[in-house]
Residue frames as qw, qx, qy, qz and C-alpha x, y, z in Angstrom:
[[0.000, 0.887, 0.462, 0.000, 0.00, 0.00, 0.00],
 [0.385, 0.599, -0.041, 0.701, 1.29, 3.47, -0.79],
 [0.430, -0.434, -0.438, 0.659, 2.63, 5.51, 2.12],
 [0.083, 0.922, 0.302, 0.229, 1.32, 9.02, 2.63],
 [0.515, 0.262, -0.285, 0.764, 4.59, 10.07, 4.32],
 [0.224, -0.397, -0.596, 0.661, 2.58, 11.28, 7.33],
 [0.207, 0.791, 0.334, -0.470, 1.33, 14.42, 5.58],
 [0.605, 0.698, 0.255, 0.286, 1.28, 16.07, 2.20],
 [0.016, 0.977, -0.171, 0.128, 3.18, 19.11, 3.48],
 [0.607, -0.600, 0.501, 0.146, 5.91, 17.03, 5.09],
 [0.796, 0.216, 0.477, 0.304, 6.39, 15.07, 1.88],
 [0.422, 0.856, 0.126, 0.271, 6.64, 18.27, -0.18],
 [0.270, -0.910, 0.314, -0.017, 9.14, 19.70, 2.32],
 [0.753, -0.301, 0.534, 0.238, 11.24, 16.55, 2.03],
 [0.700, 0.523, 0.366, 0.318, 11.16, 16.76, -1.77],
 [0.149, 0.973, -0.047, 0.168, 12.24, 20.40, -1.63],
 [0.401, -0.810, 0.428, 0.003, 15.20, 19.61, 0.68],
 [0.695, -0.278, 0.637, 0.184, 16.54, 16.43, -0.90],
 [0.505, 0.586, -0.464, -0.432, 18.16, 15.35, -4.12],
 [0.348, -0.247, 0.903, -0.059, 18.46, 11.78, -2.96],
 [0.451, 0.148, -0.604, -0.640, 17.20, 9.80, -5.92],
 [0.271, -0.152, -0.948, 0.072, 16.16, 6.75, -3.89],
 [0.065, 0.390, 0.601, -0.694, 13.99, 8.88, -1.61],
 [0.338, 0.352, -0.152, -0.860, 12.48, 10.79, -4.52],
 [0.404, 0.060, -0.805, -0.431, 11.67, 7.61, -6.43],
 [0.158, -0.249, -0.901, 0.319, 10.14, 6.08, -3.30],
 [0.201, 0.420, 0.361, -0.808, 7.91, 9.12, -2.82],
 [0.382, 0.302, -0.422, -0.765, 6.95, 9.19, -6.52],
 [0.413, -0.008, -0.873, -0.260, 5.96, 5.53, -6.39],
 [0.344, -0.284, -0.852, 0.274, 4.42, 5.30, -2.94],
 [0.117, 0.135, 0.320, -0.930, 2.81, 8.59, -1.95],
 [0.213, 0.533, 0.817, -0.065, -0.98, 8.47, -1.95],
 [0.146, 0.826, 0.186, -0.511, -1.12, 12.12, -3.02],
 [0.715, 0.510, 0.330, 0.347, -0.82, 12.65, -6.78],
 [0.134, 0.971, -0.080, 0.179, 0.42, 16.22, -6.36],
 [0.540, -0.691, 0.470, 0.101, 3.25, 15.00, -4.15],
 [0.815, 0.078, 0.497, 0.287, 4.16, 12.33, -6.69],
 [0.510, 0.798, 0.175, 0.270, 4.29, 14.97, -9.46],
 [0.123, -0.950, 0.276, -0.083, 6.63, 17.19, -7.42],
 [0.699, -0.436, 0.537, 0.181, 8.94, 14.25, -6.79],
 [0.783, 0.422, 0.384, 0.248, 8.99, 13.34, -10.48],
 [0.283, 0.950, -0.041, 0.121, 10.32, 16.81, -11.34],
 [0.220, -0.822, 0.524, -0.040, 13.55, 16.02, -9.43],
 [0.864, -0.103, 0.487, 0.080, 14.08, 12.43, -10.59],
 [0.177, 0.712, -0.525, -0.432, 16.89, 11.95, -13.09],
 [0.341, -0.130, 0.922, 0.126, 16.71, 8.17, -13.55],
 [0.463, 0.213, -0.389, -0.767, 14.93, 7.73, -16.90],
 [0.353, -0.070, -0.926, -0.111, 14.20, 4.06, -16.22],
 [0.047, -0.356, -0.741, 0.567, 12.30, 4.99, -13.07],
 [0.294, 0.354, 0.016, -0.888, 10.49, 7.79, -14.89],
 [0.422, 0.101, -0.712, -0.553, 9.48, 5.33, -17.60],
 [0.232, -0.218, -0.930, 0.186, 8.17, 2.92, -14.97],
 [0.102, 0.407, 0.493, -0.762, 6.09, 5.68, -13.35],
 [0.350, 0.293, -0.304, -0.836, 4.77, 6.83, -16.73],
 [0.428, 0.032, -0.821, -0.376, 3.72, 3.31, -17.57],
 [0.409, -0.252, -0.864, 0.153, 2.28, 2.23, -14.22],
 [0.058, 0.137, 0.460, -0.875, 0.94, 5.18, -12.23],
 [0.130, 0.541, 0.831, 0.010, -2.85, 5.07, -12.04],
 [0.065, 0.819, 0.261, -0.507, -3.21, 8.85, -12.21],
 [0.624, 0.661, 0.279, 0.310, -3.18, 10.33, -15.72],
 [0.036, 0.981, -0.133, 0.136, -1.57, 13.62, -14.65],
 [0.592, -0.629, 0.482, 0.146, 1.28, 11.78, -12.92],
 [0.789, 0.160, 0.497, 0.323, 1.99, 9.59, -15.94],
 [0.448, 0.829, 0.177, 0.283, 1.95, 12.62, -18.24],
 [0.237, -0.932, 0.273, -0.001, 4.34, 14.46, -15.91],
 [0.712, -0.355, 0.541, 0.271, 6.78, 11.54, -16.10],
 [0.695, 0.503, 0.406, 0.314, 6.50, 11.51, -19.91],
 [0.132, 0.990, -0.008, 0.041, 7.46, 15.19, -19.92],
 [0.310, -0.796, 0.508, 0.111, 10.95, 14.32, -18.68],
 [0.786, -0.008, 0.581, 0.210, 11.50, 11.41, -21.06],
 [0.284, 0.744, -0.336, -0.503, 13.43, 11.82, -24.30],
 [0.268, -0.237, 0.901, 0.245, 14.49, 8.31, -25.23],
 [0.519, 0.202, -0.376, -0.741, 12.58, 7.53, -28.41],
 [0.430, -0.018, -0.896, -0.114, 12.30, 3.80, -27.72],
 [0.054, -0.266, -0.760, 0.591, 10.75, 4.42, -24.29],
 [0.336, 0.329, 0.098, -0.877, 8.38, 7.05, -25.71],
 [0.458, 0.143, -0.673, -0.564, 7.47, 4.72, -28.56],
 [0.268, -0.157, -0.939, 0.147, 6.51, 1.98, -26.12],
 [0.101, 0.381, 0.554, -0.733, 4.30, 4.37, -24.14],
 [0.355, 0.328, -0.221, -0.847, 2.79, 5.82, -27.31],
 [0.484, 0.094, -0.757, -0.430, 1.88, 2.36, -28.58],
 [0.454, -0.140, -0.872, 0.121, 1.05, 0.45, -25.41],
 [0.054, 0.041, 0.556, -0.829, -0.31, 2.75, -22.69],
 [0.000, -0.500, -0.863, -0.077, -4.00, 2.18, -21.95],
 [0.002, 0.783, 0.345, -0.518, -4.70, 5.89, -21.38],
 [0.556, 0.649, 0.344, 0.390, -5.13, 7.81, -24.63],
 [0.035, -0.993, 0.050, -0.103, -4.06, 11.14, -23.12],
 [0.588, -0.613, 0.459, 0.262, -0.79, 9.61, -21.89],
 [0.723, 0.237, 0.508, 0.405, -0.25, 8.07, -25.33],
 [0.333, 0.883, 0.208, 0.258, -0.83, 11.46, -26.90],
 [0.312, -0.912, 0.246, 0.100, 1.72, 13.09, -24.56],
 [0.676, -0.306, 0.560, 0.369, 4.28, 10.52, -25.69],
 [0.614, 0.551, 0.465, 0.322, 3.37, 10.89, -29.36],
 [0.114, 0.991, 0.059, 0.044, 3.96, 14.65, -29.18],
 [0.341, -0.791, 0.471, 0.192, 7.62, 13.94, -28.37],
 [0.818, 0.076, 0.517, 0.240, 8.24, 11.37, -31.10],
 [0.122, 0.709, -0.383, -0.579, 10.39, 12.07, -34.15],
 [0.315, -0.090, 0.895, 0.303, 10.33, 8.67, -35.90],
 [0.436, 0.230, -0.269, -0.827, 8.29, 9.20, -39.06],
 [0.431, -0.014, -0.861, -0.268, 7.53, 5.51, -39.61],
 [0.170, -0.286, -0.826, 0.455, 6.19, 5.17, -36.07],
 [0.213, 0.327, 0.219, -0.894, 4.17, 8.38, -36.35],
 [0.453, 0.134, -0.547, -0.691, 2.60, 7.15, -39.60],
 [0.363, -0.149, -0.920, 0.010, 1.68, 3.86, -37.93],
 [0.048, -0.363, -0.651, 0.665, 0.06, 5.66, -34.98],
 [0.273, 0.270, -0.097, -0.918, -1.69, 8.15, -37.27],
 [0.511, 0.069, -0.637, -0.574, -3.35, 5.28, -39.08],
 [0.588, -0.131, -0.797, -0.054, -4.01, 2.74, -36.35],
 [0.046, -0.014, -0.668, 0.743, -4.49, 4.27, -32.91],
 [0.090, -0.554, -0.826, -0.049, -8.06, 3.89, -31.64],
 [0.135, -0.760, -0.374, 0.514, -8.27, 7.45, -30.34],
 [0.442, 0.805, 0.263, 0.296, -8.83, 10.32, -32.77],
 [0.134, -0.978, 0.154, -0.038, -6.82, 12.83, -30.72],
 [0.670, -0.439, 0.502, 0.326, -3.82, 10.51, -30.54],
 [0.660, 0.406, 0.481, 0.410, -3.99, 10.09, -34.31],
 [0.193, 0.953, 0.140, 0.187, -4.28, 13.84, -34.72],
 [0.431, -0.825, 0.304, 0.204, -1.20, 14.42, -32.54],
 [0.688, -0.120, 0.563, 0.443, 0.79, 12.13, -34.83],
 [0.489, 0.662, 0.440, 0.360, -0.58, 13.76, -37.98],
 [0.066, -0.996, -0.023, 0.063, 0.25, 17.24, -36.67],
 [0.490, -0.610, 0.478, 0.398, 3.94, 16.33, -36.49],
 [0.583, 0.196, 0.654, 0.441, 3.83, 14.72, -39.94],
 [0.266, 0.880, 0.376, 0.116, 1.91, 17.70, -41.26],
 [0.217, -0.922, 0.170, 0.271, 4.52, 20.11, -39.95],
 [0.567, -0.289, 0.600, 0.485, 7.24, 18.15, -41.74],
 [0.467, 0.434, 0.662, 0.394, 5.31, 18.43, -44.99],
 [0.138, 0.899, 0.396, 0.129, 3.90, 21.95, -44.92],
 [0.325, -0.843, 0.109, 0.415, 6.81, 24.02, -43.65],
 [0.573, 0.803, -0.162, 0.023, 9.14, 25.63, -46.15],
 [0.379, -0.652, 0.644, 0.124, 12.21, 23.51, -45.46],
 [0.593, 0.462, -0.522, -0.403, 13.32, 21.68, -48.58],
 [0.273, 0.247, -0.926, 0.081, 14.87, 18.52, -47.10],
 [0.240, 0.114, 0.783, -0.562, 12.30, 18.08, -44.34],
 [0.588, 0.368, 0.066, -0.717, 9.52, 18.89, -46.76],
 [0.537, 0.346, -0.689, -0.341, 10.62, 16.21, -49.18],
 [0.128, 0.054, -0.950, 0.279, 10.69, 13.65, -46.37],
 [0.364, 0.222, 0.524, -0.737, 7.29, 14.86, -45.20],
 [0.637, 0.351, -0.226, -0.648, 5.68, 14.42, -48.61],
 [0.424, 0.225, -0.871, -0.107, 7.12, 10.93, -48.91],
 [0.061, 0.081, 0.855, -0.509, 5.54, 10.10, -45.56],
 [0.495, 0.287, 0.194, -0.797, 2.24, 11.61, -46.63],
 [0.637, 0.319, -0.479, -0.513, 2.05, 9.36, -49.68],
 [0.278, 0.104, -0.948, 0.115, 2.53, 6.25, -47.55],
 [0.279, 0.162, 0.650, -0.688, -0.64, 7.05, -45.57],
 [0.237, -0.172, -0.756, -0.586, -3.78, 5.39, -46.90],
 [0.147, -0.457, -0.813, 0.330, -6.03, 5.31, -43.83],
 [0.014, 0.691, 0.448, 0.567, -8.96, 7.69, -44.53],
 [0.448, -0.846, -0.281, 0.066, -9.23, 9.03, -40.97],
 [0.596, -0.416, 0.109, 0.678, -5.55, 9.97, -40.93],
 [0.308, 0.298, 0.426, 0.797, -5.88, 11.74, -44.27],
 [0.185, -0.814, -0.461, -0.300, -8.94, 13.57, -42.94],
 [0.530, -0.718, -0.143, 0.428, -6.81, 14.94, -40.10],
 [0.464, -0.026, 0.290, 0.837, -4.45, 16.44, -42.67],
 [0.028, 0.598, 0.488, 0.635, -7.41, 18.32, -44.15],
 [0.422, -0.826, -0.373, 0.000, -8.70, 19.51, -40.77],
 [0.578, -0.519, 0.001, 0.629, -5.28, 20.75, -39.69],
 [0.341, 0.170, 0.378, 0.844, -4.68, 22.55, -43.00],
 [0.129, -0.722, -0.505, -0.455, -8.13, 24.14, -42.77],
 [0.504, -0.778, -0.272, 0.260, -7.45, 25.36, -39.24],
 [0.518, -0.314, 0.152, 0.781, -4.15, 26.95, -40.25],
 [0.163, 0.382, 0.474, 0.776, -5.81, 28.65, -43.21],
 [0.288, -0.792, -0.502, -0.197, -8.73, 29.83, -41.09],
 [0.503, -0.795, -0.107, 0.321, -6.44, 31.35, -38.46],
 [0.435, 0.878, -0.128, 0.156, -4.07, 32.68, -41.14],
 [0.708, -0.581, 0.310, 0.256, -0.92, 31.04, -39.82],
 [0.738, 0.654, 0.010, 0.169, 0.95, 32.11, -42.92],
 [0.065, -0.852, 0.504, -0.127, 4.02, 33.14, -40.96],
 [0.596, -0.341, 0.725, -0.053, 4.49, 29.41, -40.33],
 [0.577, 0.209, 0.764, 0.199, 3.06, 27.87, -43.48],
 [0.060, 0.171, -0.467, -0.865, 2.71, 28.87, -47.09],
 [0.620, 0.266, 0.285, -0.681, -0.94, 29.16, -48.12],
 [0.673, 0.406, -0.464, -0.409, -0.39, 27.26, -51.36],
 [0.244, 0.257, -0.920, 0.167, 1.32, 24.43, -49.49],
 [0.346, 0.078, 0.699, -0.621, -1.58, 24.19, -47.04],
 [0.684, 0.373, 0.033, -0.625, -4.13, 24.15, -49.82],
 [0.544, 0.426, -0.683, -0.235, -2.17, 21.65, -51.89],
 [0.048, 0.170, -0.932, 0.315, -1.81, 19.30, -48.94],
 [0.484, 0.194, 0.549, -0.653, -5.50, 19.52, -48.07],
 [0.686, 0.432, -0.188, -0.554, -6.66, 18.97, -51.64],
 [0.443, 0.372, -0.812, -0.086, -4.34, 16.00, -52.15],
 [0.138, -0.061, 0.879, -0.452, -5.51, 14.46, -48.87],
 [0.610, 0.295, 0.317, -0.663, -9.19, 14.87, -49.79],
 [0.627, 0.460, -0.449, -0.439, -8.57, 13.37, -53.20],
 [0.331, 0.295, -0.894, 0.063, -7.05, 10.24, -51.66],
 [0.381, -0.013, 0.714, -0.588, -9.91, 9.53, -49.22],
 [0.353, -0.023, -0.768, -0.534, -12.10, 6.74, -50.58],
 [0.154, -0.363, -0.865, 0.310, -14.36, 6.23, -47.54],
 [0.114, -0.574, -0.400, -0.706, -17.63, 8.12, -48.05],
 [0.552, -0.722, -0.409, 0.077, -18.44, 8.09, -44.33],
 [0.559, -0.377, -0.052, 0.736, -15.12, 9.81, -43.57],
 [0.190, 0.280, 0.345, 0.876, -15.77, 12.26, -46.40],
 [0.319, -0.716, -0.497, -0.374, -19.18, 13.02, -44.93],
 [0.598, -0.666, -0.269, 0.356, -17.74, 13.65, -41.47],
 [0.494, -0.106, 0.128, 0.853, -15.07, 15.83, -43.04],
 [0.009, 0.526, 0.415, 0.743, -17.59, 18.02, -44.87],
 [0.477, -0.768, -0.396, -0.160, -19.48, 18.47, -41.60],
 [0.679, -0.577, -0.153, 0.427, -16.55, 18.98, -39.26],
 [0.562, 0.088, 0.133, 0.812, -14.28, 21.16, -41.37],
 [0.080, 0.253, 0.170, 0.949, -16.54, 24.12, -41.98],
 [0.303, -0.615, -0.649, -0.329, -19.96, 23.84, -40.43],
 [0.456, -0.701, -0.411, 0.363, -19.14, 25.60, -37.17],
 [0.279, -0.308, 0.102, 0.904, -17.70, 28.67, -38.92],
 [0.381, 0.761, 0.422, -0.313, -20.13, 31.18, -40.32],
 [0.267, 0.849, -0.289, -0.352, -17.53, 32.95, -42.47],
 [0.900, 0.005, 0.407, 0.157, -16.54, 29.85, -44.43],
 [0.587, 0.796, -0.064, 0.134, -14.92, 31.93, -47.17],
 [0.225, -0.836, 0.498, -0.041, -11.85, 32.18, -44.95],
 [0.801, -0.166, 0.564, 0.112, -11.12, 28.56, -45.82],
 [0.107, 0.573, -0.551, -0.597, -10.46, 29.64, -49.37],
 [0.569, 0.295, -0.593, -0.488, -10.44, 26.96, -52.04],
 [0.025, -0.060, 0.970, -0.234, -10.73, 24.10, -49.54],
 [0.475, 0.345, 0.506, -0.632, -14.43, 24.90, -49.35],
 [0.582, 0.497, -0.312, -0.563, -14.71, 24.83, -53.13],
 [0.315, 0.310, -0.890, -0.113, -13.00, 21.46, -53.24],
 [0.233, 0.071, 0.860, -0.448, -15.31, 20.08, -50.57],
 [0.634, 0.369, 0.071, -0.676, -18.20, 20.75, -52.94],
 [0.568, 0.378, -0.667, -0.298, -16.71, 18.11, -55.20],
 [0.021, -0.145, 0.933, -0.327, -16.65, 15.76, -52.20],
 [0.547, 0.241, 0.491, -0.634, -20.44, 15.94, -51.88],
 [0.656, 0.454, -0.333, -0.502, -20.65, 14.99, -55.56],
 [0.332, 0.331, -0.884, 0.002, -18.78, 11.78, -54.72],
 [0.216, 0.031, 0.835, -0.505, -21.42, 10.71, -52.19],
 [0.432, -0.118, -0.593, -0.669, -24.52, 8.86, -53.32],
 [0.303, -0.283, -0.874, 0.253, -25.67, 7.10, -50.16],
 [0.259, -0.691, -0.375, -0.561, -29.01, 8.66, -49.18],
 [0.657, -0.656, -0.319, 0.191, -28.30, 8.31, -45.45],
 [0.572, -0.222, -0.002, 0.790, -25.03, 10.18, -45.79],
 [0.098, 0.424, 0.325, 0.840, -26.60, 12.86, -47.95],
 [0.451, -0.744, -0.410, -0.274, -29.31, 13.27, -45.32],
 [0.675, -0.505, -0.211, 0.495, -26.65, 13.58, -42.62],
 [0.386, 0.065, 0.142, 0.909, -24.93, 16.35, -44.60],
 [0.145, -0.593, -0.421, -0.671, -28.26, 18.11, -45.15],
 [0.583, -0.721, -0.371, -0.053, -28.98, 17.99, -41.41],
 [0.697, -0.603, -0.055, 0.384, -25.56, 18.77, -39.98],
 [0.586, 0.068, 0.196, 0.783, -23.27, 20.49, -42.48],
 [0.020, 0.406, 0.007, -0.914, -23.16, 24.15, -43.39],
 [0.585, 0.567, 0.407, -0.414, -26.19, 25.03, -45.52],
 [0.310, 0.660, -0.497, -0.472, -24.00, 25.49, -48.60],
 [0.087, 0.245, -0.957, -0.129, -23.26, 21.78, -48.53],
 [0.381, 0.261, 0.773, -0.435, -26.71, 20.86, -47.21],
 [0.559, 0.593, 0.046, -0.579, -28.39, 22.35, -50.27],
 [0.340, 0.514, -0.713, -0.333, -26.02, 20.51, -52.57],
 [0.125, -0.069, 0.978, -0.155, -26.75, 17.24, -50.76],
 [0.503, 0.412, 0.527, -0.548, -30.51, 17.79, -51.06],
 [0.508, 0.592, -0.290, -0.554, -30.18, 18.26, -54.82],
 [0.267, 0.349, -0.883, -0.165, -28.71, 14.76, -55.04],
 [0.336, 0.022, 0.836, -0.433, -31.33, 13.07, -52.89],
 [0.404, -0.023, -0.651, -0.642, -33.96, 10.89, -54.58],
 [0.297, -0.289, -0.891, 0.185, -35.55, 9.21, -51.57],
 [0.293, -0.620, -0.274, -0.674, -38.88, 10.91, -50.76],
 [0.724, -0.581, -0.369, 0.056, -38.96, 9.45, -47.27],
 [0.629, -0.173, -0.168, 0.739, -35.55, 10.92, -46.51],
 [0.099, 0.364, 0.151, 0.914, -36.61, 14.31, -47.83],
 [0.517, -0.650, -0.348, -0.435, -39.76, 14.23, -45.72],
 [0.755, -0.430, -0.318, 0.379, -37.62, 13.26, -42.74],
 [0.440, 0.092, -0.048, 0.892, -35.46, 16.29, -43.45],
 [0.181, -0.524, -0.217, -0.803, -38.39, 18.70, -43.58],
 [0.694, -0.610, -0.361, -0.128, -39.71, 17.20, -40.33],
 [0.695, -0.201, -0.239, 0.648, -36.29, 17.68, -38.82],
 [0.165, 0.327, 0.056, 0.929, -36.48, 21.34, -39.81],
 [0.471, -0.628, -0.325, -0.527, -39.91, 21.70, -38.19],
 [0.782, -0.479, -0.350, 0.190, -38.58, 20.18, -34.98],
 [0.640, -0.233, -0.106, 0.724, -35.50, 22.34, -34.81],
 [0.137, 0.311, 0.174, 0.924, -36.88, 25.68, -36.02],
 [0.095, 0.276, 0.540, -0.790, -39.03, 28.12, -34.12],
 [0.492, 0.551, 0.241, -0.630, -41.28, 29.01, -37.04],
 [0.382, -0.013, 0.804, 0.457, -41.22, 26.55, -39.89],
 [0.332, 0.673, 0.661, 0.022, -44.66, 27.52, -41.25],
 [0.119, 0.956, 0.071, -0.259, -43.67, 31.14, -41.67],
 [0.801, 0.439, -0.030, 0.406, -40.40, 30.05, -43.29],
 [0.057, -0.870, 0.337, -0.354, -38.52, 31.98, -40.63],
 [0.915, -0.077, -0.352, 0.182, -35.94, 29.45, -39.62],
 [0.465, -0.861, 0.206, 0.005, -33.87, 29.93, -36.53],
 [0.333, 0.617, -0.697, 0.149, -30.15, 29.45, -36.24],
 [0.938, -0.285, -0.086, -0.177, -29.75, 25.97, -34.85],
 [0.085, -0.693, 0.702, -0.142, -26.91, 24.71, -32.73],
 [0.980, 0.001, -0.170, -0.105, -25.89, 21.09, -33.16],
 [0.821, -0.403, 0.202, 0.351, -22.78, 19.13, -32.27],
 [0.659, 0.316, 0.265, 0.629, -21.24, 20.60, -35.39],
 [0.222, -0.115, -0.050, 0.967, -22.01, 24.22, -34.55],
 [0.278, 0.614, 0.417, -0.610, -24.52, 26.95, -35.48],
 [0.086, -0.018, 0.639, 0.764, -26.12, 27.32, -38.87],
 [0.515, 0.260, 0.171, -0.798, -29.41, 28.12, -40.54],
 [0.460, 0.173, 0.868, 0.071, -31.80, 25.61, -42.09],
 [0.428, 0.623, 0.167, -0.633, -33.62, 28.05, -44.33],
 [0.381, 0.555, -0.551, -0.493, -31.93, 27.27, -47.64],
 [0.013, -0.129, 0.991, 0.025, -31.79, 23.53, -46.91],
 [0.363, 0.385, 0.724, -0.442, -35.49, 23.46, -46.07],
 [0.476, 0.636, -0.041, -0.606, -36.41, 25.39, -49.20],
 [0.242, 0.448, -0.784, -0.355, -34.28, 23.07, -51.33],
 [0.156, 0.056, 0.976, -0.144, -35.96, 20.00, -49.81],
 [0.444, 0.522, 0.472, -0.554, -39.41, 21.44, -50.43],
 [0.439, 0.632, -0.332, -0.546, -38.58, 22.21, -54.05],
 [0.072, 0.313, -0.931, -0.174, -37.06, 18.78, -54.52],
 [0.312, 0.238, 0.871, -0.294, -40.21, 17.08, -53.29],
 [0.482, 0.606, 0.200, -0.601, -42.38, 19.13, -55.64],
 [0.369, 0.562, -0.582, -0.457, -40.45, 17.83, -58.64],
 [0.067, -0.159, 0.985, -0.006, -41.06, 14.18, -57.70]]
C-alpha cells in the first residue's frame, strides 16, 4: 500500500530539501497524493524509473508528468503504442520524431486525438518551407492510406488557413496538402464527417479559401441517401443544399423537412432559426427550401 509520508506538506518539504534519488523515487511511487508524486517526479533523473512511473501510475496527470521528462525515443514509442490511457499516449506521441512510427500511430491508434497528434507532427514536416524536411514529409504523406488519418491532414490545413498562420506555413502548401488528402480519401463516411466537421461551425466559411470549393466536389462523390441526409442535417447550408439536390428518396426528404420543423421556431412562416448542433450553429432556411422544391419535382 502506498505511504502518505505522514502528511502532504511534510512530503513536499522533504522533496524540496533532498536530491536523494532513492527517496524521490520512493515518494513518486508510494505517496498516496498525486500532487506529491508529481513534485517528486520533477527532481528524478533516472529515466528508467520515470518510464516505470509513466507506464504504471494510475493517475493520468502523474503519468503525463513523467513523460514530460522522457526523451528516449524507444521508451516514448513503447508508451505511445502500449499505454491504456489515450491522453498519456498522446503526450508521448507529441515527443516522437520517428516518421515511420508516427505514420503507424496516425493510421491505427483507436483514439482520434492521438492520431491527430501524430498527424500534426507529420503535417509540420510536410507543410513548412524547409526543402529537405519537406521532401521527407511528402514521402511520408504518400505512404498514408487510412482515410481518418488523411482527414486529419485536411482539418489541420483548414485550421491553419482559417487562423491565417501564414508566418508558419505557405498558403499554397496548405491548400495543396488539403486537396491531395481529400482526393485520396475513398471512404464516403469519412468524407461526410469531413464536410461536416471542417466548416460547419464557422459562419464565415470563405476564410477557408479553395478548400471549401474542393469540398463541394466531395459531396458529388457521395450517393448514399443516409449520408446525404446527414450532410443536409448537420453540415453548413452550402453543402446541405447541394446534398438535397442529389437526394432521390422521398422518405428521406420528408424526414429532413420534419427535422427542420422540430428544430426551427417558425417553420410555417419560413422563418428558420439558427440551430446549434454538435457541429455548430447554422441556418436551415436554404436547406429546407431546397428539400421542399425537390419534393415538388417528384
